N, C-alpha and C positions, 0 to 999 in steps of 0.2 A: 751034819754038812750044813755049810754057812748059807743062811738065809737071807737073801738081799731084800733092802727097804722097798718101799712102796714107791713105784717110778711115778704113778698117776700123781701122787701127792706132790712130790719133789717138782714134777713138771709145772704142776699149779701152781706152787711156789716160787718158781723161777721165772714166771710168765713176764710180770713187770721187768725184771732184770734182763732178759733177753730182748724185751722190748728196747730199753734204755741201749744196750750193747750193739744191737743190730742198726740202730738209728745214727749211733755215734756222737761225735760233737755238736752234729747239726740239729740235735736237741736242745741245743742253748736257745734257739729261736722260739722254743715253747714258751708260753706264759710262766712267770717265776711260779706262781701258785700251783700251776701243773706240775713242775719239777719237785718243789716242796712236797706234794702230795705223792710223788712217785718215790722220794726219798724215805718218807715215813712209811709207806708200804713194803719196801724192799727191807727197811731195817725190821719191821714187825715180821716180814717171812723168814727172814734169815734167823731171827730169834726161835721162831717156831721149829724150824728145821734144826738148829742145835739143842733144843730141848727134845729132840727124838720123834717130833709129831710123824714123820714119814719112815721110822724105823731106822736101822743100821745097814751104812755101805761099807764096801772095802775101802780100805786106805786111799786109794788112787781116786775113786769115785768121790768119796767125801771131800778131798782137796779140790776136785774139779768143781763141786757144787758150791762150796763155801768161796772159792775163788771168783766165780761168777757173780755171787751177791755183793763181794767186797767191791770187785772191778765197776759194778753198775754203780754203786755208791760213790767210789772215786770219781768215775766220769760226771756225775752230776755236781760233786764239789769242783771240779774243773771248770765247768760251765759257768757256775756262780762268781767264780774267780775271774775268768774272763770276761764277763760281763759288769764286772766291779760291783756286784751285788753282796748285800749284808748277810750272812748265813753262818748258822750257828754251827753246821758241819765242818767248817774249817780245821776245828781242833781234832776232827776225827783222824785225819790222815797227816803224816808228816810233809815237811818241805820237798823231800827226797822223793816220797812216792808220787807227790804232784808232779815234780819236775819229769820225772821218769815217765809219765802218763804222758805228757805233753810233748817230750821228745819222741816216744814211739809214734803219736799221732802224727807228728810233723812227718816223719818217716814212712806212715802208713799210705801217703799219696801214691806209694807203687801197689797197694794193697788191690786195688780196682784195676791194674794192668797184669797182663799176661808176661811171661818170661822173654817172649819174642818182641811184644811192644815195647818192653823197657829197653832192650837189645837196638831196637830200630831209632828209639828216641838218641840213645848213645850215640850211636852212628850218623844221627842228623845233627848232631851237638845240639839239642834243645837245652836251651838256657837253664829251665827251672830243675829239669832232670839232671845237667852235669853241676849246678850250684849245690843240689841236697848230696850227690855222691861225693862231690869235694868236700862239704861239711862232714859227711860221715868217715871219710878217710881221714880226714885230720884230727877231729875231736869228738864226734858223734858216738863212734863205737867205743872209744875209751872209757869217755864218760859214761855211758849206758853199761859197762861191764864193773865200773866202780860202784853206781847206783845198784844194781842187781845183787852184788855183794856185800851191800851193807846190812849189818845185822839187823839195824833198826827198823828195815823194811819187814812188815809181816809177811810170813810165808804164803799167805792166800794171794797176796798182792803181787810178791814176786814171782809164783806161779804163772799167773795170767799173764802178767807182763813179760817173762820171759818168753814164754809160749809165741805170744803175738811178735815179739823182736826177733826169735829164732826163724819164724815163719817169713817175715819180711826179709831177713839178711840172707835167707838161703835162696830167696825169689831174686833177689838182686845178685847175689854171686853168680848164680847160673846166669842170668841176663849178660853180665860182665863177660863171662866166659864165652858165651854165644858171640857177643861183639868182638871178642878176641883183644880185649885190652886188660891190661894188668891194672889192680886197684891202686897202687901208688902213683899211677898216671893222672888219675884225678886230683890228688893232691898237689901236684905242681901246676895245676891249671891256674891262670891268673883271675881276678876277681873279676865280676861282671862290671860293665860301665858304669851301672846304677850304684853298685857297692863301691867302686874306687872314687865316685863323686862323694861320697857319704863322708864328713868329717869325723873325726875320732870322739868317742862319747865315753863319758864317765858316770858310773852309777855310784853314788855316795848315799850309805844307808846308815841311818841311825847316827848322824853328826851330833856331837854334844853342845853342852853350853859354852858360848863364848866361840863357837867355831866360826872361822872366817873362810869362806869358799869363793874363791876368784875363779869364775868358770870362763872357759875359753870358748870357741866356736864350737856349735853344735852340743855342747853338753848337757846332759840331762841330769837333774838332781831329784832322784825319786826314793819313794819310801822313806823319806826323811824327817827327822822330829829334830826340829831347830829351834833353840830357845837362846835368846839374847846374841844372836848370829848375824854375820853381815853376809849378804849375797851379791856380788856384782858381776856383771857380764863385761868380759874384757874386750872392748871395743865393738860391743854387738855380736852378731852372729848366731842369733837365734837359739839363745839359752832357754832350757826348759824347766820349770820346776812342777814337779806332777806327784799327785798321790802323797801330799805332805802335810804336815802341821806345823805352822811356823808363828811363833809367839814372841813378840818384844823383841823383833829383829828389824834390820834394816835392808831393803833390797834397793839396789842402784842399777837402773836399766839405762845403757847407753846404746843411742840409736833407735830408741822406740818408735820414732816416726817413719823409719825406714822397713818396710816389708821383708819379715823373715830375719831381722834384727831384735836386739834387746831381750829382756826376759819375759817370756811367756808363762803365767801361772794356771795350772790346769788341775781340776779335781783335786783342790789342795784347800784346808782351812787356813786362814791368814787373820791373827789377832794382835791387837796391840802394837802393830808394826806399821813402819814407814815405806812407802814405796816412792821413790824418786825417780822420774823420768828426765836425762840428763839429754838436751839437744845439742849435740854437735855439728855446728855449721861452719864451716870455713870462713875464715875472717877475711873480708876483702880488703886488699890495701888501699889506703887513702888515695884518694884520687888529686892529683895535683890540679890546682886551679887553670883554667884554660888561658893562655896567653894570648891577649889581643896581637893580631898581625902587625898593627900599626898603632901609634900613640901620637898626641899632638902635646909639644912641649917647648919651653923656651931654652934653646941651647945656650943661653948667658947666664941664668940663675938657676935652670934644673926644674923648673914648677912644671908638672903635667897639667894640662887645662883640658877641659870639656871641648870635645869636637864643636867645629864652628867659630871659636876665638881665633881673632886673628892678631891681637896683641899680649903680651904679658901683661897681667894686672899686676905684677910686683915692679917690673923694670921698665916695661914700655916696649921691650925688643918684640921684635915679629916672630910669631910662632912658627915653629917648624914642624913638618911630619917626620917621624923617626920609627926605626924598627921595633917593635914591640917586644922582641927577644933581646937583642944586643943594644938597641939604641942608636944605631948608626942613622944618619940622617939621610932621609931618601930623597932621591930625585924623583919629579912627577914622572907618571906613567910606567913606571917598571912593576913586573909581576914576582921579582925574587929579591931579597935584601943581598946587595953585593958582597955583604960581609959575614953573614953567617947562613944563606940559603933559606932563610924563613920566607915561606910563601906569602905575597901580600895580597891580600883579599881587597 
C-alpha cells in the first residue's frame, strides 16, 4: 500500500511560500532585502522537497506542493517588476507567466467579495466592477485562455494560476447570474468618462538604429533602445519616454513650457544626445503706428511743421490744421473730420 510522505515536513517547507501567497501583492511594500531573503528561502525549501526530504506524495499532492513553491516565487518576481527593482529572478519566469499572474491578480479584486456583493455592485452600476467585467468579456478571458494553453508555461505555474482563475471566474459567473445579466452585455458598455478622455497611446519596443519616432498626443515610448534616433513631440501633448536607453539621439520637445505638453523623460538613461525645447509662441502682428488725429502743415507746399508754428519756413504761407488721417483742412472747434470721420482730440 502506498505510504504518503511526511506532512509535517512539507508544511514546514511551505511555511514561507504560504506567507507570501496569503499576503499577495501587498508584500511589495516589504523591504527589498526581506523579499530577497524570502526568495532564497523558498528556492532552498523547494529544492529540498524535490530531492525527497519529505518523502513521496501522490501525483496530485505533489503538483499542489510544487505549484505553491513556484507561485510564491513568481509573486516575488512580480513585486520586483512593479517596484522597478533590479532582480536576478527575472529570468526564472517567462514573460507569459508574469503576464498571467498580473492579469489574474487584477481580476482578483473579486476574491474578497461574495457572490451577492458582486451582484449588488453590478446592479448598482459600480464603475470599477463594470469596467473590470467589460475588460473580462472583451479581452481578458480570451487572453488568459491563450496564456494558460501556452506550452512554454511550466505545469506547476499553470496549475496554480488556472486554479485561481477558475475560482474567480466561477464566482463572477454566479454573481452575474444572480444579477440577471448576460455576460455579452458588459462588452457593449461604453468606456468610463476617465478612459474616454485618455488620448490613444502607442508602445514602441526595441526601436533600432536610425529610427525616427514622431510621437503624437499622449504617446508613450516605453522599454525602448534608441541609438542614433530622433524623437519629436508632434505639437506637444504630453509625450513620455519611459524605462528606455537613448544614445546618440535627438529629442525635440514642442510646447515644453506648457504643463502636460512636450516630451517627459522618466526612468531612462540618455547619453550623447541632444534635447531641444522648442518654444512655440504665437507671432503678434506688427502694430501700425498710431496716427495723430491732427497735423500742422502748409497747404501751399505740403511741409508738416511742429505744433505752435504759425508760418511755413519754406514759403512763408500761413500754417493750417489738417486731419492726421486724410489731410483735410479742419475748421476750428470740430470733433470729427468732415472728410473721413477721424475723431479730433
